[in-house]
C-alpha positions in Angstrom: -6.5 4.2 3.9 -4.7 2.1 6.5 -0.9 2.3 6.4 1.3 -0.8 6.4 4.8 -1.4 7.5 6.7 -2.0 4.3 8.6 -5.2 4.9 8.8 -7.2 1.7 9.2 -10.9 1.6 10.7 -12.7 -1.4 9.6 -16.0 -2.8 12.1 -18.8 -3.3 12.2 -20.4 -6.8 9.9 -23.5 -6.7 12.5 -25.9 -8.2 16.2 -25.0 -7.7 19.2 -27.1 -6.9 22.3 -25.8 -5.1 24.1 -25.8 -8.5 21.3 -23.7 -10.1 21.4 -21.4 -7.1 25.1 -20.8 -7.4 24.9 -20.2 -11.2 22.0 -17.7 -10.9 23.4 -15.8 -7.9 20.6 -17.2 -5.7 21.7 -17.6 -2.1 22.1 -21.1 -0.7 19.9 -22.3 2.2 21.7 -22.7 5.4 20.6 -23.7 8.9 21.5 -22.2 12.3 20.9 -19.1 14.3 22.4 -16.8 11.7 20.2 -17.8 8.7 21.3 -17.1 5.2 21.3 -13.4 4.4 21.3 -11.7 1.1 21.5 -8.1 -0.1 19.5 -7.1 -3.2 20.2 -4.4 -5.9 18.8 -1.5 -3.8 20.8 -2.6 -0.7 18.0 -4.2 1.2 19.1 -7.0 3.5 16.9 -10.0 3.6 17.2 -13.1 5.8 15.9 -16.7 5.1 13.0 -17.8 7.2 12.9 -21.6 7.3 9.6 -23.5 7.3 8.1 -24.5 10.6 5.1 -24.5 13.0 3.9 -22.0 15.6 0.9 -21.1 17.6 -1.0 -18.1 16.3 -3.8 -16.3 18.2 -4.8 -16.6 21.8 -7.8 -18.0 23.6 -7.3 -15.2 26.2 -6.7 -12.4 23.8 -8.9 -10.1 21.8 -11.9 -11.6 20.0 -10.1 -11.1 16.7 -7.2 -13.3 18.0 -9.4 -16.3 18.9 -9.1 -19.2 18.8 -5.5 -20.2 19.4 -4.4 -22.4 16.5 -1.3 -24.1 15.1 0.0 -22.7 11.8 2.5 -24.5 9.5 4.7 -22.4 7.3 5.4 -24.9 4.5 7.9 -23.0 2.3 11.0 -21.0 3.2 10.9 -17.3 2.3 13.2 -14.3 2.6 12.1 -11.3 4.7 13.7 -7.9 4.9 15.6 -7.4 8.1 14.8 -3.6 8.2 11.9 -1.5 7.1 12.2 0.0 3.6 14.1 3.3 3.7 12.9 6.5 2.0 15.9 6.2 -0.3 15.1 2.6 -1.3 11.4 3.4 -1.9 12.3 6.4 -4.0 14.7 4.3 -6.1 11.8 2.1 -7.1 8.8 4.4 -7.1 10.5 7.7 -7.9 8.6 9.5 -5.1 8.7 9.8 -1.3 5.3 9.9 0.5 6.9 10.3 3.9 5.9 13.1 6.3 9.2 12.8 8.2 11.7 13.3 5.5 15.1 14.8 5.9 17.2 11.7 6.0 17.2 9.1 3.3 17.8 6.2 5.7 14.6 6.9 7.7 11.9 4.3 7.1 9.4 5.2 4.5 6.0 5.9 6.1 2.5 6.9 5.0 2.4 4.0 2.5 -0.9 2.2 2.0 -1.2 -1.6 1.4 -1.7 -0.8 -2.4 1.4 1.4 -2.5 3.4 -1.2 -0.7 2.2 -3.8 -3.2 3.2 -1.5 -6.1 6.7 -1.1 -4.5 7.1 -4.9 -4.4 6.0 -5.2 -8.0 8.3 -2.4 -9.1 11.2 -3.9 -7.2 10.5 -7.3 -8.8 10.6 -5.7 -12.2 14.1 -4.1 -11.8 16.4 -5.7 -14.3 18.9 -6.8 -11.7 16.1 -8.4 -9.7 14.7 -10.1 -12.8 18.2 -11.4 -13.6 18.5 -12.8 -10.1 15.0 -14.4 -10.4 13.8 -12.5 -7.3 10.0 -11.9 -6.9 8.9 -9.6 -4.0 5.6 -9.5 -2.2 4.3 -8.5 1.2 4.5 -11.3 3.8 1.2 -12.8 5.0 0.1 -12.1 8.5 1.1 -15.7 9.5 4.6 -15.3 7.8 5.2 -12.0 9.6 4.1 -13.3 13.0 6.1 -16.6 12.5 9.3 -14.6 11.6 8.9 -12.4 14.6 8.1 -15.3 17.0 10.9 -17.5 15.7 13.3 -15.1 17.3 11.5 -14.9 20.7 9.3 -17.8 21.5 6.3 -19.9 20.3 3.4 -17.5 21.1 2.9 -13.7 20.9 2.6 -13.7 24.7 6.1 -15.1 25.2 8.0 -12.0 24.1 11.5 -11.8 25.4 12.9 -8.8 23.5 16.5 -9.2 24.5 16.8 -12.4 22.4 15.5 -10.7 19.2 18.0 -10.6 16.4 15.9 -8.5 13.9 13.5 -5.6 14.5 10.4 -7.4 13.5 
């Protein structure tokens, strides 16, 4: 099975006002370079990714990347700033599939897409996450690329790594 980088996204509640957000412990949306950050019950840091438009694909790239097209991300979402650690994964799944153990803060690896999805489901079902109305899922390819490109430029070919704020 293919392995995936475990980088959960979190859906925002469909209908929530600022007052409801404060009452439920939900973070408020803010704008600016340092988007709203939250920390969940297993100490994952997540950052708000605002809606927007970007160019995905390339007319000059690999056949699987063609054609270049505009993608609109219509809803804000939260994305983990760092990969899931072995400790965080073990807290939710009660096992550690990683080959390179030895330090709980190392990223978890050797996780299939199905296992990553189970992690998101398990994290979403923790009582503290249910109470905070947080639902986790893997980001779509477009969401992941948009989040990465929002830090560095409009297309995948405009990478300027010294301007990146987050590892993705």
